[in-house]
C-alpha positions as CSV (number, residue, x, y, z in Angstrom):
1,M,109.1,63.8,44.1
2,V,110.4,63.2,40.5
3,P,114.1,62.8,40.1
4,R,115.8,65.8,38.5
5,S,116.9,63.7,35.5
6,A,113.3,62.7,34.7
7,R,111.7,66.1,35.4
8,M,111.8,67.3,31.8
9,F,109.8,64.2,30.7
10,V,107.2,64.8,33.3
11,L,106.8,68.5,32.4
12,A,106.5,67.5,28.7
13,N,103.5,65.4,29.5
14,P,100.3,67.4,29.1
15,L,98.4,65.4,31.7
16,T,100.8,66.6,34.3
17,Y,99.2,70.0,34.3
18,L,95.7,68.7,34.6
19,V,96.7,66.4,37.5
20,E,98.5,69.3,39.2
21,S,95.4,71.5,38.8
22,F,93.1,68.9,40.4
23,R,95.6,68.3,43.1
24,Y,95.7,72.0,44.0
25,A,91.9,72.2,43.9
26,L,91.4,69.3,46.2
27,M,94.4,69.5,48.6
28,G,95.9,72.9,48.1
29,I,99.3,71.5,47.2
30,R,101.0,72.9,44.1
31,G,104.1,71.3,42.5
32,T,104.3,73.5,39.5
33,P,104.2,77.3,39.2
34,L,100.9,78.9,38.5
35,W,102.0,80.4,35.2
36,T,102.3,76.8,33.8
37,D,98.5,76.4,34.0
38,A,98.1,79.6,31.9
39,L,100.6,78.3,29.4
40,F,98.9,75.0,29.2
41,G,95.6,76.7,28.6
42,V,97.0,78.8,25.8
43,F,98.5,75.7,24.1
44,A,95.2,73.9,24.5
45,V,93.3,76.7,22.8
46,L,95.8,76.9,20.0
47,F,95.7,73.2,19.3
48,A,91.9,73.2,19.4
49,I,91.8,76.0,16.8
50,A,94.3,74.2,14.7
51,G,92.4,70.9,14.9
52,A,89.1,72.6,14.0
53,A,90.7,74.3,11.0
54,F,92.3,71.1,9.9
55,F,88.9,69.2,10.2
56,R,87.1,72.0,8.4
57,R,89.5,71.9,5.5
58,L,89.1,68.1,5.2
59,M,85.4,68.0,5.9
60,P,84.4,67.4,2.3
61,I,86.4,64.1,2.5
62,F,84.9,63.0,5.8
63,S,81.4,64.3,5.2
64,D,78.5,62.0,4.4
65,H,76.6,64.8,2.7
66,E,76.6,65.2,-1.0
């Protein structure tokens, strides 16, 4: 139901894929292809690993331990 001119902005929003997954689980209606869920999952795992590595590298600065 999104106009074609705004579709790229909607697909760039990470919450779109979460909402689509819940909508499919509850109502059985899917607006995006199934492979987009897998792609979103891969990006989520990659960003989680990158965030953990970044935090681990900066942990001496954030840590209260001496």
